[in-house]
ZAMARGU-4260 file (C-alpha; in steps of 0.2 Angstrom, whole numbers, plus 5000, padded with zeros to 4 digits):
<rodrens>
0) 5091/4894/5056 | 5087/4912/5057 | 5072/4909/5046 | 5065/4896/5057 | 5069/4907/5073
5) 5061/4922/5064 | 5045/4912/5061 | 5045/4907/5080 | 5046/4925/5084 | 5033/4931/5072
10) 5021/4917/5077 | 5020/4922/5096 | 5023/4940/5093 | 5010/4944/5079 | 4998/4933/5087
15) 4996/4946/5101 | 4979/4952/5101 | 4980/4970/5106 | 4964/4976/5102 | 4957/4963/5114
20) 4971/4966/5128 | 4968/4986/5127 | 4949/4984/5128 | 4949/4971/5143 | 4964/4978/5152
25) 4959/4998/5151 | 4940/4996/5149 | 4934/4979/5154 | 4925/4976/5138 | 4928/4961/5126
30) 4926/4968/5109 | 4921/4949/5102 | 4905/4952/5110 | 4900/4969/5102 | 4897/4976/5085
35) 4907/4967/5072 | 4915/4956/5086 | 4932/4960/5079 | 4948/4963/5088 | 4955/4975/5077
40) 4957/4994/5078 | 4939/4998/5071 | 4929/4988/5083 | 4941/4993/5098 | 4937/5010/5093
45) 4918/5008/5092 | 4918/4998/5109 | 4931/5010/5118 | 4934/5025/5109 | 4947/5033/5100
50) 4961/5030/5112 | 4959/5013/5112 | 4956/5012/5093 | 4973/5022/5090 | 4982/5012/5103
55) 4977/4997/5096 | 4982/5002/5077 | 5000/5008/5084 | 5003/4992/5093 | 4996/4980/5078
60) 5007/4990/5067 | 5022/4990/5078 | 5023/4973/5082 | 5025/4969/5065 | 5037/4981/5061
65) 5047/4975/5077 | 5044/4957/5070 | 5052/4961/5054 | 5067/4971/5062 | 5072/4956/5072
70) 5072/4946/5057 | 5082/4957/5047 | 5094/4960/5061 | 5098/4941/5062 | 5099/4939/5042
75) 5085/4929/5040 | 5080/4924/5022 | 5064/4925/5014 | 5058/4942/5021 | 5043/4944/5011
80) 5037/4927/5017 | 5040/4932/5034 | 5031/4948/5031 | 5015/4937/5025 | 5017/4927/5041
85) 5016/4942/5051 | 4999/4946/5045 | 4992/4928/5044 | 4996/4925/5063 | 4988/4942/5067
90) 4973/4935/5058 | 4973/4917/5064 | 4981/4920/5082 | 4988/4906/5092 | 4982/4912/5108
95) 4964/4914/5103 | 4963/4898/5094 | 4965/4902/5076 | 4954/4918/5076 | 4960/4936/5076
100) 4959/4952/5066 | 4956/4958/5049 | 4975/4961/5046 | 4975/4979/5040 | 4985/4986/5053
105) 4998/4972/5052 | 4997/4974/5033 | 5002/4992/5036 | 5017/4987/5045 | 5024/4975/5033
110) 5021/4990/5020 | 5029/5003/5032 | 5045/4992/5034 | 5047/4987/5016 | 5040/5001/5005
115) 5036/5017/5014 | 5031/5027/4999 | 5017/5013/4997 | 5012/5016/5016 | 5008/5034/5012
120) 4997/5028/4998 | 4989/5017/5010 | 4985/5029/5024 | 4981/5043/5012 | 4968/5031/5003
125) 4961/5025/5021 | 4959/5042/5028 | 4950/5049/5012 | 4938/5035/5009 | 4935/5032/5029
130) 4930/5052/5029 | 4920/5051/5013 | 4910/5034/5018 | 4911/5033/5036 | 4915/5014/5036
135) 4931/5008/5040 | 4928/4992/5030 | 4926/5002/5014 | 4942/5012/5018 | 4952/4995/5022
140) 4946/4987/5006 | 4949/5003/4994 | 4966/5005/5003 | 4971/4988/5000 | 4966/4988/4981
145) 4976/5004/4979 | 4991/4997/4988 | 4991/4983/4976 | 4989/4994/4960 | 5002/5006/4966
150) 5014/4991/4969 | 5011/4983/4952 | 5013/5001/4944 | 5029/5007/4954 | 5036/4995/4965
155) 5036/4978/4955 | 5049/4971/4967 | 5037/4971/4980 | 5021/4962/4972 | 5023/4945/4976
160) 5022/4949/4995 | 5008/4963/4994 | 4998/4951/4983 | 4998/4938/4996 | 4994/4951/5009
165) 4980/4958/4999 | 4972/4942/4996 | 4972/4939/5014 | 4965/4954/5020 | 4952/4954/5006
170) 4947/4935/5011 | 4947/4942/5030 | 4933/4955/5025 | 4922/4943/5016 | 4908/4946/5030
175) 4911/4965/5027 | 4907/4963/5009 | 4892/4954/5011 | 4886/4966/5025 | 4890/4980/5012
180) 4880/4972/4997 | 4865/4971/5009 | 4868/4989/5016 | 4870/4983/5034 | 4888/4987/5037
185) 4894/4995/5052 | 4899/5014/5054 | 4916/5021/5059
</rodrens>
């Protein structure tokens, strides 16, 4: 019963599109109509500035940590599956008819909750690659691959969860990969 309750909480909580809320509520901008047309941190940053982007990052990461904390508090089984569902429902939001973000911030929330050392690796990689490439998508893809490698080398217990999440994040970046190959990817 606690797994079902946790799944319901995760569905409603992790589907909240904070990037869209921040952009429309405080800036009267719908990020789905600009730049990459995504509701995540990077496009919110492009549309509304650093404050909106960082707010989106913290809220998307925070909703995941909070949802997993609730699941842990009520002793829900299959926490790794619930972690995956946090990212899944961010990517396929029930509030946006199955559309959503790329899942990077929520994946960060899952990693932060279960394995902070891997989170440090992810953040460090993302910041370094973002600085070098000036592209959030490149940073996200590199951080995802680095996290998967780190997990398989040092935190094997976390590998099933991070493999599922990593695959989802990579799939959600399909359009970015196509634009990168064509040298048409957006900066930031």
